[in-house]
SESEPA-611535 format. One record per residue (C-alpha): residue in three letters; x, y, z. Coordinates in pm, 1 decimal, m for minus. Example, Ala and Ser with C-alpha at 12.3 -4.5 7.8 and 13.67 -1.06 7.14 Angstrom:
# SESEPA-611535
REC resn       px       py       pz
REC  ala   1230.0   m450.0    780.0
REC  ser   1367.0   m106.0    714.0
This chain:
# SESEPA-611535
REC resn       px       py       pz
REC  met      6.2      2.8      2.5
REC  ile    120.6    335.9   m111.5
REC  asp    m36.4    659.7     23.1
REC  ala     63.0    918.3   m264.6
REC  his   m105.9   1194.8   m110.4
REC  ile     49.6   1302.5    222.0
REC  his    127.4   1663.8    359.3
REC  tyr    433.1   1724.4    581.2
REC  ala    640.4   1994.4    739.8
REC  ala    880.8   1943.8   1021.5
REC  ser    626.3   2119.3   1268.4
REC  val    400.5   1822.0   1223.1
REC  gly    658.0   1584.8   1366.5
REC  met    859.9   1319.8   1226.6
REC  glu    773.4   1050.5   1491.9
REC  arg    401.1   1110.0   1440.0
REC  leu    403.0   1054.5   1075.1
REC  asn    647.9    758.5   1092.8
REC  lys    386.1    605.3   1335.0
REC  ile     98.7    619.7   1097.9
REC  ile    322.4    489.6    808.5
REC  his    391.2    206.5   1013.0
REC  glu     30.1    157.7   1162.5
REC  ala   m104.9    187.9    831.4
REC  gly    129.9    m90.9    686.9
REC  leu    231.6    176.8    404.3
REC  glu    522.6     47.0    160.4
REC  ala    591.4    382.5     36.7
REC  ala    454.9    729.1     62.9
REC  ala    438.8   1049.9   m136.5
REC  leu    489.7   1391.4     m7.2
REC  gln    308.0   1685.8   m172.3
REC  cys    462.6   2004.4    m85.1
REC  ile    237.9   2287.2     m6.8
REC  pro    367.7   2593.2    140.4
REC  lys    323.0   2604.9    518.6
REC  gly     67.5   2892.1    593.3
REC  gly     58.3   2941.8    220.8
REC  ile    408.1   3083.3    200.4
REC  leu    687.8   2881.7    370.5
REC  pro    828.1   2602.0    139.3
REC  val    840.6   2272.2    298.7
REC  glu   1077.5   2077.7     31.6
REC  glu   1351.5   2056.1    247.0
REC  asp   1128.4   1915.5    553.6
REC  ala   1008.4   1659.4    348.2
REC  phe   1379.8   1569.6    212.7
REC  ala   1480.8   1515.2    572.7
REC  phe   1177.6   1306.1    639.8
REC  lys   1284.1   1079.9    336.2
REC  glu   1616.2   1043.0    472.3
REC  gln   1519.7    889.0    807.3
REC  cys   1170.4    700.4    688.7
REC  ala   1194.6    314.9    683.1
REC  val    995.4    312.2    345.3
REC  pro   1064.7    488.7      7.0
REC  val    926.2    853.3      9.6
REC  tyr    864.9   1029.2   m317.2
REC  val    886.3   1432.6   m283.4
REC  phe    653.8   1624.5   m516.5
REC  gly    773.4   1987.9   m474.7
REC  gly    579.8   2288.9   m504.5
REC  ile    641.0   2618.5   m701.8
REC  ser    755.9   2907.4   m520.0
REC  arg    509.3   3154.2   m454.8
REC  leu    740.5   3433.6   m519.4
REC  ala    714.7   3331.9   m899.0
REC  tyr    391.7   3496.6   m878.5
REC  asp    461.0   3820.4   m663.0
REC  thr    441.1   4074.4   m943.7
REC  ala    166.2   4276.3  m1089.2
REC  asp    350.1   4248.6  m1433.2
REC  leu    236.7   3871.4  m1445.6
REC  leu    m99.4   3985.4  m1552.5
REC  thr     33.6   4133.0  m1859.4
REC  gln     76.6   3885.0  m2123.2
REC  gly    390.5   3909.0  m2358.3
REC  ala    644.0   4086.0  m2145.9
REC  ser    572.8   3895.1  m1834.0
REC  pro    861.0   3700.8  m1690.4
REC  leu    646.6   3399.8  m1564.6
REC  pro    749.0   3151.4  m1825.3
REC  gly   1115.6   3197.5  m1710.3
REC  arg   1032.1   3178.7  m1373.4
REC  leu    830.6   2855.2  m1411.6
REC  asp   1101.5   2711.7  m1608.7
REC  lys   1350.7   2780.9  m1344.0
REC  glu   1113.1   2649.6  m1062.8
REC  val   1114.1   2311.9  m1255.2
REC  thr   1465.7   2301.4  m1284.1
REC  arg   1503.6   2376.6   m898.3
REC  leu   1263.5   2094.0   m813.6
REC  leu   1408.5   1847.7  m1031.5
REC  asp   1768.2   1916.2   m939.7
REC  met   1649.4   1877.1   m553.4
REC  gly   1562.0   1532.0   m641.2
REC  cys   1185.5   1579.7   m658.9
REC  thr    967.0   1299.3   m841.5
REC  gly    728.6   1523.6   m966.4
REC  ile    546.4   1876.6   m908.6
REC  lys    277.1   1947.6   m675.7
REC  met     45.2   2250.2   m790.8
REC  leu   m215.5   2423.0   m532.7
REC  glu   m248.6   2709.8   m785.0
REC  gly   m581.1   2590.1   m901.0
REC  lys   m752.3   2613.1   m540.7
REC  pro   m960.3   2950.3   m590.5
REC  asp   m828.6   3123.4   m259.8
REC  val   m481.3   3034.3   m375.1
REC  arg   m526.5   3168.2   m695.7
REC  lys   m678.9   3509.0   m593.0
REC  arg   m413.6   3568.2   m317.0
REC  phe   m122.6   3507.5   m558.2
REC  his   m267.3   3664.4   m884.1
REC  val   m220.2   3319.4  m1057.0
REC  pro   m275.7   3382.7  m1437.3
REC  asp   m540.4   3157.9  m1615.0
REC  phe   m398.6   2806.0  m1679.9
REC  asp   m468.6   2857.0  m2076.6
REC  ser   m292.8   3180.3  m2098.5
REC  pro     12.9   3223.7  m2325.0
REC  val    242.1   3267.1  m2003.7
REC  trp    177.3   2895.4  m1919.4
REC  glu    248.1   2745.9  m2233.6
REC  thr    645.8   2689.4  m2191.3
REC  tyr    574.9   2529.6  m1859.8
REC  trp    300.1   2270.5  m1982.6
REC  ala    504.4   2202.8  m2296.6
REC  arg    821.3   2095.5  m2086.5
REC  leu    620.6   1877.4  m1840.1
REC  glu    458.8   1717.3  m2127.7
REC  glu    792.6   1647.9  m2321.4
REC  glu    979.1   1523.0  m2002.6
REC  gln    695.5   1337.2  m1866.6
REC  ile    703.1   1490.3  m1531.0
REC  pro    430.1   1362.6  m1313.3
REC  val    199.7   1651.0  m1152.0
REC  tyr    m64.7   1689.1   m889.7
REC  met   m279.1   1951.2   m943.1
REC  his   m544.1   2078.6   m743.6
REC  leu   m802.0   2225.5   m918.2
REC  asn  m1135.3   2381.6   m789.3
REC  asp  m1300.6   2274.7   m459.7
REC  pro  m1634.5   2119.4   m402.0
REC  glu  m1885.0   2288.3   m611.2
REC  glu  m2112.9   2383.1   m298.7
REC  phe  m1822.7   2610.1   m203.8
REC  trp  m1955.5   2874.7   m467.8
REC  asp  m2302.7   2841.4   m318.6
REC  ala  m2410.1   3067.6    m68.9
REC  glu  m2722.3   2889.4     38.9
REC  asn  m2548.4   2547.0     89.3
REC  val  m2194.7   2588.1    198.9
REC  ala  m2117.9   2502.9    532.4
REC  asp  m2014.6   2726.1    834.3
REC  tyr  m1659.0   2604.4    853.6
REC  val  m1594.9   2628.3    484.6
REC  lys  m1699.2   3024.0    533.2
REC  lys  m1468.8   3025.2    839.5
REC  ala  m1176.4   2869.5    650.9
REC  gly  m1216.9   3134.3    350.8
REC  trp  m1341.9   2873.5    103.0
REC  phe  m1664.3   3030.4     19.4
REC  tyr  m1598.4   3179.1   m338.5
REC  asp  m1798.7   3459.6   m419.8
REC  ser  m1800.7   3659.5   m754.7
REC  thr  m1428.1   3779.2   m668.4
REC  phe  m1282.4   3437.1   m721.0
REC  val  m1243.8   3239.7  m1026.4
REC  gly  m1553.9   3040.7  m1093.3
REC  asn  m1502.0   2678.4  m1093.2
REC  glu  m1636.7   2606.7  m1461.2
REC  asp  m1412.5   2859.0  m1588.7
REC  gln  m1096.6   2671.3  m1434.0
REC  tyr  m1234.5   2342.2  m1582.7
REC  ala  m1242.7   2503.3  m1912.6
REC  gln   m920.3   2646.8  m1888.1
REC  ile   m728.0   2323.7  m1798.6
REC  leu   m917.6   2112.0  m2061.1
REC  his   m803.2   2377.3  m2324.8
REC  val   m441.2   2313.5  m2166.6
REC  leu   m490.5   1927.9  m2216.6
REC  glu   m623.8   1979.5  m2585.1
REC  arg   m279.7   2153.8  m2641.4
REC  his   m102.9   1896.1  m2431.5
REC  pro   m262.5   1569.4  m2436.7
REC  arg     24.9   1373.8  m2326.0
REC  leu     40.2   1573.4  m2005.9
REC  lys    113.1   1326.0  m1703.1
REC  ile   m128.2   1501.6  m1454.4
REC  leu   m329.0   1411.4  m1155.6
REC  phe   m654.6   1588.1  m1010.2
REC  pro   m680.2   1492.1   m652.8
REC  his  m1024.4   1447.4   m487.3
REC  phe  m1177.6   1278.3   m778.9
REC  phe  m1151.2   1607.1   m988.3
REC  phe  m1413.9   1741.9   m770.5
REC  leu  m1653.0   1568.6  m1014.4
REC  ser  m1793.1   1272.7   m786.9
REC  lys  m2135.3   1390.5   m859.3
REC  gln  m2081.8   1396.4  m1206.0
REC  leu  m1915.2   1081.0  m1310.9
REC  glu  m2063.0   1046.3  m1666.9
REC  arg  m1891.1   1421.1  m1724.0
REC  leu  m1576.0   1273.9  m1547.2
REC  ser  m1558.1    947.2  m1774.0
REC  lys  m1596.0   1177.7  m2085.7
REC  ile  m1270.1   1356.3  m1977.0
REC  leu  m1093.3   1050.6  m1860.5
REC  asp  m1158.2    911.3  m2209.8
REC  ala  m1040.4   1179.8  m2402.0
REC  phe   m720.4   1220.7  m2219.3
REC  pro   m565.4    884.2  m2139.8
REC  glu   m309.7   1035.3  m1917.9
REC  ile   m492.2   1177.5  m1673.1
REC  arg   m544.6   1017.0  m1333.1
REC  ile   m766.5   1118.1  m1001.4
REC  asp   m719.8   1028.6   m670.0
REC  ile   m958.7    939.2   m371.4
REC  thr   m839.0   1179.4   m126.1
REC  pro  m1111.8   1315.5     82.9
REC  gly  m1311.2   1584.4    125.1
REC  ile  m1575.2   1370.1    296.7
REC  glu  m1819.5   1517.9     61.3
REC  leu  m1657.4   1282.8   m196.4
REC  tyr  m1764.5    950.3    m37.1
REC  tyr  m2113.0   1071.3     50.1
REC  asn  m2166.4   1164.5   m331.1
REC  leu  m2021.2    813.6   m458.8
REC  ser  m2239.2    617.5   m203.6
REC  ser  m2547.3    792.4   m322.8
REC  gln  m2488.2    662.4   m655.5
REC  ala  m2370.2    295.4   m555.3
REC  gly  m2405.1    103.2   m878.0
REC  arg  m2290.0    368.0  m1099.0
REC  ala  m1957.9    424.5   m829.0
REC  lys  m1890.0     63.8   m866.7
REC  asp  m1910.1     61.8  m1246.9
REC  phe  m1684.2    364.8  m1257.1
REC  phe  m1392.8    212.4  m1044.9
REC  leu  m1406.5   m105.7  m1230.2
REC  thr  m1365.0     73.9  m1568.3
REC  tyr  m1104.3    303.3  m1466.0
REC  arg   m927.1     94.5  m1218.3
REC  asp   m615.0    181.1  m1365.0
REC  arg   m648.9    564.0  m1360.5
REC  ile   m758.8    594.4   m984.4
REC  leu   m502.5    636.9   m694.3
REC  tyr   m511.6    605.5   m320.9
REC  gly   m426.0    907.8    m92.4
REC  thr   m537.4   1034.8    250.3
REC  asp   m444.7   1429.4    257.3
REC  ile   m283.5   1344.5    597.0
REC  gly   m119.4   1651.9    711.3
REC  ala   m306.2   1892.7    528.6
REC  arg   m494.4   2070.9    813.9
REC  ala   m164.1   2152.1    975.9
REC  leu     m3.2   2286.5    665.7
REC  ile   m260.1   2518.6    574.1
REC  arg   m209.2   2716.5    930.7
REC  ser     63.8   2950.4   1001.7
REC  glu    115.5   2838.5   1363.3
REC  asn    295.8   2513.4   1403.5
REC  val     23.3   2223.0   1474.3
REC  pro    139.3   1882.4   1543.5
REC  leu     m8.2   1584.9   1334.8
REC  asp   m341.5   1470.7   1469.4
REC  leu   m302.3   1112.1   1503.6
REC  glu   m677.1   1031.0   1574.1
REC  glu   m775.2   1228.6   1236.2
REC  cys   m542.5   1045.2   1028.2
REC  arg   m655.7    703.7   1150.7
REC  ser  m1039.0    839.4   1074.8
REC  arg   m907.1    940.2    715.9
REC  ile   m786.1    592.0    662.1
REC  lys  m1071.9    424.0    823.9
REC  leu  m1299.4    643.7    589.6
REC  ile  m1177.4    556.6    263.7
REC  arg  m1055.8    181.4    314.7
REC  gly  m1403.8    111.7    475.6
REC  tyr  m1596.4    280.9    169.8
REC  leu  m1364.7     76.0    m91.4
REC  glu  m1367.8   m286.9     89.9
REC  thr  m1682.2   m293.1    251.1
REC  asp  m1903.4   m509.0     40.5
REC  gly  m2252.7   m363.5     97.8
REC  asp  m2429.5   m126.0    346.4
REC  tyr  m2278.0    m31.6    683.3
REC  leu  m2301.8    277.9    900.9
REC  leu  m2073.8    572.2    903.4
REC  glu  m2086.3    777.3   1254.6
REC  ser  m1935.8   1090.9   1347.5
REC  asp  m1616.3    987.4   1533.3
REC  gly  m1539.3   1353.5   1637.7
REC  his  m1201.0   1338.3   1444.8
REC  tyr  m1240.5   1355.3   1062.5
REC  val  m1601.5   1219.3   1041.8
REC  val  m1769.2   1506.6   1206.4
REC  glu  m2082.6   1741.3   1164.8
REC  arg  m2355.4   1477.4   1022.1
REC  pro  m2587.9   1236.9   1177.6
REC  pro  m2509.1    876.8   1104.0
REC  val  m2517.1    798.3    768.6
REC  thr  m2579.8    462.9    567.3
REC  met  m2321.6    396.5    309.9
REC  his  m2307.9    203.0     23.4
REC  gly  m1982.7     15.1      1.7
REC  leu  m1808.6    m92.2   m304.3
REC  gly  m1653.0   m437.6   m185.4
REC  leu  m1379.5   m390.4   m463.8
REC  pro  m1198.4   m733.2   m580.3
REC  arg   m856.4   m749.8   m433.7
REC  pro   m678.4   m714.6   m766.2
REC  val   m862.3   m372.6   m814.4
REC  leu   m764.6   m278.8   m449.0
REC  asp   m421.3   m366.1   m536.5
REC  asp   m398.1   m143.6   m845.6
REC  ile   m562.2    173.4   m639.2
REC  tyr   m342.4    105.3   m346.9
REC  ser    m18.5     78.3   m497.8
REC  asn     27.6    m15.6   m869.9
REC  asn   m131.5    289.9  m1028.5
REC  phe    100.5    516.2   m845.0
REC  leu    406.1    331.5   m932.4
REC  asp    290.9    355.5  m1298.1
REC  phe    224.1    720.8  m1271.2
REC  ile    597.8    776.5  m1157.4
REC  lys    758.3    506.5  m1370.4
């Protein structure tokens, strides 16, 4: 089993993450580097963890936010961004990164750092290099669709600054932009975490996966992903069986600690809750009760889930084989 979507900084604690890796029986892990508190790079922390870990660790490095820190990025043509992005790719590969982690498609990040449209000319040489060199990319694009819905967005989402009004990029705008990129660069080796935030729209997601065979997705929560899939049990199982070689396992362990500026240690019980949520859904055959545990599964009354009960060979693909294929 390989958890391909973990977040780490020294502040979360080596011993704590090592404990979870041991408890979960992981044979390897991938650390997706997002700046701590939105600013501080964590690649050096990730490589320090790699050096002492008992299992192989793969590091996906993030583009420095300083690359976007100028108003002239919004002026196409003379923008320095293409050169900066190229230098960032070289820097991360020279460090020993397996691939690139992009959080630039999260709307609040995009707004804060004035990230240009992904299909604009300033990105073209970046996408072309990633495609030509077959560099694996984890790209967070959008958020759950209810984050744009003032009537249905949860209070904790508003508190986190993730309710997106008209001053933020729209989710459909971002889908359109990245599809334009993929049309130009169909061999991009790119993974969209959280089921590409299309767990309510499996037919639409199927069409995208069919059109672009190098795309992958992962099953990293938001918990809404699991409620959405469970509500369409038959269709969800067919989807997993059809795209068994395009779906990767990940938990997002450490994410809540990394988005905060202050130092927060890894919450072991929340980690265990995430793992239980994911594996319970994939492995349980038939109905079971998902109850609040006060750690990750919270804020909802007990829900009857409709587990997939996937066959062991399919689970092996999702849990490990597909990640190894992705990184070659």
